[in-house]
PDB file as gemmi writes it, atoms N, CA and C in Angstrom:
CRYST1    1.000    1.000    1.000  90.00  90.00  90.00 P 1                      
ATOM      1  N   UNK A   1      84.562 -29.024  -5.763  1.00  0.00           N  
ATOM      2  CA  UNK A   1      83.124 -29.435  -5.727  1.00  0.00           C  
ATOM      3  C   UNK A   1      82.142 -28.241  -6.543  1.00  0.00           C  
ATOM      4  N   UNK A   2      81.230 -28.756  -7.013  1.00  0.00           N  
ATOM      5  CA  UNK A   2      80.685 -27.590  -7.636  1.00  0.00           C  
ATOM      6  C   UNK A   2      79.324 -27.362  -7.465  1.00  0.00           C  
ATOM      7  N   UNK A   3      78.844 -26.515  -7.385  1.00  0.00           N  
ATOM      8  CA  UNK A   3      77.634 -26.670  -7.301  1.00  0.00           C  
ATOM      9  C   UNK A   3      76.861 -25.096  -7.721  1.00  0.00           C  
ATOM     10  N   UNK A   4      74.759 -25.468  -8.269  1.00  0.00           N  
ATOM     11  CA  UNK A   4      74.403 -24.251  -9.654  1.00  0.00           C  
ATOM     12  C   UNK A   4      73.630 -23.639  -8.147  1.00  0.00           C  
ATOM     13  N   UNK A   5      73.419 -23.013  -8.564  1.00  0.00           N  
ATOM     14  CA  UNK A   5      72.370 -21.783  -7.422  1.00  0.00           C  
ATOM     15  C   UNK A   5      71.589 -21.554  -8.679  1.00  0.00           C  
ATOM     16  N   UNK A   6      70.501 -20.391  -8.470  1.00  0.00           N  
ATOM     17  CA  UNK A   6      69.251 -20.709  -9.207  1.00  0.00           C  
ATOM     18  C   UNK A   6      68.524 -19.088  -7.837  1.00  0.00           C  
ATOM     19  N   UNK A   7      68.867 -17.600  -8.605  1.00  0.00           N  
ATOM     20  CA  UNK A   7      67.976 -17.278  -8.158  1.00  0.00           C  
ATOM     21  C   UNK A   7      68.017 -15.588  -8.455  1.00  0.00           C  
ATOM     22  N   UNK A   8      66.357 -14.934  -7.965  1.00  0.00           N  
ATOM     23  CA  UNK A   8      66.189 -14.157  -8.888  1.00  0.00           C  
ATOM     24  C   UNK A   8      67.223 -12.499  -8.733  1.00  0.00           C  
ATOM     25  N   UNK A   9      67.300 -12.099  -9.724  1.00  0.00           N  
ATOM     26  CA  UNK A   9      68.440 -11.038  -9.994  1.00  0.00           C  
ATOM     27  C   UNK A   9      68.094  -9.815  -9.523  1.00  0.00           C  
ATOM     28  N   UNK A  10      66.575 -10.060  -9.556  1.00  0.00           N  
ATOM     29  CA  UNK A  10      65.794  -8.434  -8.988  1.00  0.00           C  
ATOM     30  C   UNK A  10      65.747  -8.540  -7.832  1.00  0.00           C  
ATOM     31  N   UNK A  11      66.151  -9.472  -7.154  1.00  0.00           N  
ATOM     32  CA  UNK A  11      66.335 -10.073  -5.644  1.00  0.00           C  
ATOM     33  C   UNK A  11      67.353  -9.697  -4.955  1.00  0.00           C  
ATOM     34  N   UNK A  12      67.268  -9.204  -3.454  1.00  0.00           N  
ATOM     35  CA  UNK A  12      68.489  -9.265  -2.882  1.00  0.00           C  
ATOM     36  C   UNK A  12      68.982  -9.953  -2.689  1.00  0.00           C  
ATOM     37  N   UNK A  13      67.822 -10.809  -2.120  1.00  0.00           N  
ATOM     38  CA  UNK A  13      67.395 -12.307  -0.469  1.00  0.00           C  
ATOM     39  C   UNK A  13      68.593 -13.671  -1.476  1.00  0.00           C  
ATOM     40  N   UNK A  14      69.305 -14.660  -0.371  1.00  0.00           N  
ATOM     41  CA  UNK A  14      70.123 -15.279  -0.802  1.00  0.00           C  
ATOM     42  C   UNK A  14      71.402 -15.425  -1.569  1.00  0.00           C  
ATOM     43  N   UNK A  15      71.463 -14.247  -2.194  1.00  0.00           N  
ATOM     44  CA  UNK A  15      73.240 -13.988  -2.869  1.00  0.00           C  
ATOM     45  C   UNK A  15      74.052 -13.744  -1.254  1.00  0.00           C  
ATOM     46  N   UNK A  16      73.990 -13.667  -0.460  1.00  0.00           N  
ATOM     47  CA  UNK A  16      74.980 -13.833   0.381  1.00  0.00           C  
ATOM     48  C   UNK A  16      74.981 -15.783   1.076  1.00  0.00           C  
ATOM     49  N   UNK A  17      74.011 -15.801   1.274  1.00  0.00           N  
ATOM     50  CA  UNK A  17      74.374 -17.560   1.826  1.00  0.00           C  
ATOM     51  C   UNK A  17      74.513 -18.118   0.263  1.00  0.00           C  
ATOM     52  N   UNK A  18      74.063 -17.721  -0.829  1.00  0.00           N  
ATOM     53  CA  UNK A  18      74.983 -18.533  -2.198  1.00  0.00           C  
ATOM     54  C   UNK A  18      76.336 -18.341  -2.370  1.00  0.00           C  
ATOM     55  N   UNK A  19      76.693 -17.565  -2.264  1.00  0.00           N  
ATOM     56  CA  UNK A  19      78.259 -17.057  -2.518  1.00  0.00           C  
ATOM     57  C   UNK A  19      79.335 -17.132  -0.733  1.00  0.00           C  
ATOM     58  N   UNK A  20      78.808 -17.685  -0.068  1.00  0.00           N  
ATOM     59  CA  UNK A  20      79.000 -17.730   1.894  1.00  0.00           C  
ATOM     60  C   UNK A  20      80.315 -19.003   1.441  1.00  0.00           C  
ATOM     61  N   UNK A  21      81.286 -19.044   1.617  1.00  0.00           N  
ATOM     62  CA  UNK A  21      82.202 -20.222   1.456  1.00  0.00           C  
ATOM     63  C   UNK A  21      83.151 -20.499  -0.047  1.00  0.00           C  
ATOM     64  N   UNK A  22      82.511 -19.610  -0.723  1.00  0.00           N  
ATOM     65  CA  UNK A  22      83.000 -19.968  -2.204  1.00  0.00           C  
ATOM     66  C   UNK A  22      84.622 -18.986  -2.606  1.00  0.00           C  
ATOM     67  N   UNK A  23      85.273 -19.720  -2.841  1.00  0.00           N  
ATOM     68  CA  UNK A  23      86.673 -19.081  -4.186  1.00  0.00           C  
ATOM     69  C   UNK A  23      86.725 -17.871  -5.328  1.00  0.00           C  
ATOM     70  N   UNK A  24      85.446 -18.897  -6.756  1.00  0.00           N  
ATOM     71  CA  UNK A  24      84.711 -18.133  -7.182  1.00  0.00           C  
ATOM     72  C   UNK A  24      83.435 -17.773  -7.225  1.00  0.00           C  
ATOM     73  N   UNK A  25      83.036 -16.863  -8.235  1.00  0.00           N  
ATOM     74  CA  UNK A  25      81.687 -17.223  -8.994  1.00  0.00           C  
ATOM     75  C   UNK A  25      81.389 -16.581  -9.952  1.00  0.00           C  
ATOM     76  N   UNK A  26      80.067 -18.062 -11.098  1.00  0.00           N  
ATOM     77  CA  UNK A  26      80.427 -17.199 -12.772  1.00  0.00           C  
ATOM     78  C   UNK A  26      79.157 -17.301 -12.177  1.00  0.00           C  
ATOM     79  N   UNK A  27      78.649 -16.366 -13.086  1.00  0.00           N  
ATOM     80  CA  UNK A  27      76.648 -16.437 -14.050  1.00  0.00           C  
ATOM     81  C   UNK A  27      76.940 -16.300 -14.873  1.00  0.00           C  
ATOM     82  N   UNK A  28      75.780 -17.149 -14.989  1.00  0.00           N  
ATOM     83  CA  UNK A  28      75.447 -16.791 -17.012  1.00  0.00           C  
ATOM     84  C   UNK A  28      74.524 -15.862 -16.948  1.00  0.00           C  
ATOM     85  N   UNK A  29      74.258 -14.893 -15.981  1.00  0.00           N  
ATOM     86  CA  UNK A  29      72.748 -14.101 -16.195  1.00  0.00           C  
ATOM     87  C   UNK A  29      72.924 -12.940 -16.972  1.00  0.00           C  
ATOM     88  N   UNK A  30      71.382 -12.938 -18.602  1.00  0.00           N  
ATOM     89  CA  UNK A  30      72.420 -12.183 -19.563  1.00  0.00           C  
ATOM     90  C   UNK A  30      70.671 -11.929 -20.389  1.00  0.00           C  
ATOM     91  N   UNK A  31      70.330 -10.077 -19.901  1.00  0.00           N  
ATOM     92  CA  UNK A  31      68.991  -9.876 -20.249  1.00  0.00           C  
ATOM     93  C   UNK A  31      67.963 -10.127 -21.838  1.00  0.00           C  
ATOM     94  N   UNK A  32      66.872 -10.626 -21.332  1.00  0.00           N  
ATOM     95  CA  UNK A  32      66.433 -11.410 -22.153  1.00  0.00           C  
ATOM     96  C   UNK A  32      65.347 -10.728 -22.687  1.00  0.00           C  
ATOM     97  N   UNK A  33      65.322 -10.220 -23.732  1.00  0.00           N  
ATOM     98  CA  UNK A  33      64.476  -8.914 -24.848  1.00  0.00           C  
ATOM     99  C   UNK A  33      63.037  -9.523 -25.260  1.00  0.00           C  
ATOM    100  N   UNK A  34      61.772  -9.390 -25.121  1.00  0.00           N  
ATOM    101  CA  UNK A  34      60.732  -9.675 -25.692  1.00  0.00           C  
ATOM    102  C   UNK A  34      59.876  -8.986 -26.464  1.00  0.00           C  
ATOM    103  N   UNK A  35      60.802  -7.811 -26.828  1.00  0.00           N  
ATOM    104  CA  UNK A  35      60.574  -6.871 -27.994  1.00  0.00           C  
ATOM    105  C   UNK A  35      61.770  -7.034 -28.169  1.00  0.00           C  
ATOM    106  N   UNK A  36      61.677  -6.382 -29.205  1.00  0.00           N  
ATOM    107  CA  UNK A  36      62.986  -6.177 -30.429  1.00  0.00           C  
ATOM    108  C   UNK A  36      63.361  -4.051 -30.405  1.00  0.00           C  
ATOM    109  N   UNK A  37      64.054  -3.652 -29.784  1.00  0.00           N  
ATOM    110  CA  UNK A  37      64.480  -2.041 -30.089  1.00  0.00           C  
ATOM    111  C   UNK A  37      64.044  -2.215 -31.708  1.00  0.00           C  
ATOM    112  N   UNK A  38      63.132  -0.542 -31.912  1.00  0.00           N  
ATOM    113  CA  UNK A  38      63.380  -0.237 -33.364  1.00  0.00           C  
ATOM    114  C   UNK A  38      65.022   0.432 -33.558  1.00  0.00           C  
ATOM    115  N   UNK A  39      65.730   0.169 -33.177  1.00  0.00           N  
ATOM    116  CA  UNK A  39      67.397   1.367 -32.676  1.00  0.00           C  
ATOM    117  C   UNK A  39      68.169   0.017 -33.344  1.00  0.00           C  
ATOM    118  N   UNK A  40      68.050  -1.616 -32.036  1.00  0.00           N  
ATOM    119  CA  UNK A  40      68.327  -2.648 -32.437  1.00  0.00           C  
ATOM    120  C   UNK A  40      68.137  -2.989 -34.307  1.00  0.00           C  
ATOM    121  N   UNK A  41      66.778  -3.062 -35.057  1.00  0.00           N  
ATOM    122  CA  UNK A  41      66.266  -2.830 -35.564  1.00  0.00           C  
ATOM    123  C   UNK A  41      66.920  -2.808 -37.160  1.00  0.00           C  
ATOM    124  N   UNK A  42      67.634  -1.289 -36.930  1.00  0.00           N  
ATOM    125  CA  UNK A  42      67.839  -0.656 -38.033  1.00  0.00           C  
ATOM    126  C   UNK A  42      69.460  -1.131 -38.391  1.00  0.00           C  
ATOM    127  N   UNK A  43      69.791  -1.047 -36.809  1.00  0.00           N  
ATOM    128  CA  UNK A  43      71.558  -1.040 -36.920  1.00  0.00           C  
ATOM    129  C   UNK A  43      71.800  -2.559 -37.206  1.00  0.00           C  
ATOM    130  N   UNK A  44      71.278  -3.419 -36.729  1.00  0.00           N  
ATOM    131  CA  UNK A  44      71.490  -5.163 -37.706  1.00  0.00           C  
ATOM    132  C   UNK A  44      71.133  -5.761 -38.826  1.00  0.00           C  
ATOM    133  N   UNK A  45      70.146  -4.786 -39.685  1.00  0.00           N  
ATOM    134  CA  UNK A  45      69.218  -4.859 -40.370  1.00  0.00           C  
ATOM    135  C   UNK A  45      68.240  -6.237 -40.220  1.00  0.00           C  
ATOM    136  N   UNK A  46      67.207  -5.769 -39.004  1.00  0.00           N  
ATOM    137  CA  UNK A  46      67.067  -7.481 -38.851  1.00  0.00           C  
ATOM    138  C   UNK A  46      65.658  -7.350 -39.769  1.00  0.00           C  
TER     139      UNK A  46                                                      
END                                                                             
């Protein structure tokens, strides 16, 4: 069975319940920057 859950990465609430009984957990969370740091612009020549 496949189940999707949406939780707030900045809060501890809900994680224990979300993974209870799971054999595997895969998350697709990644940081999202609204401002590009100058070092990233220079390194990647943006």
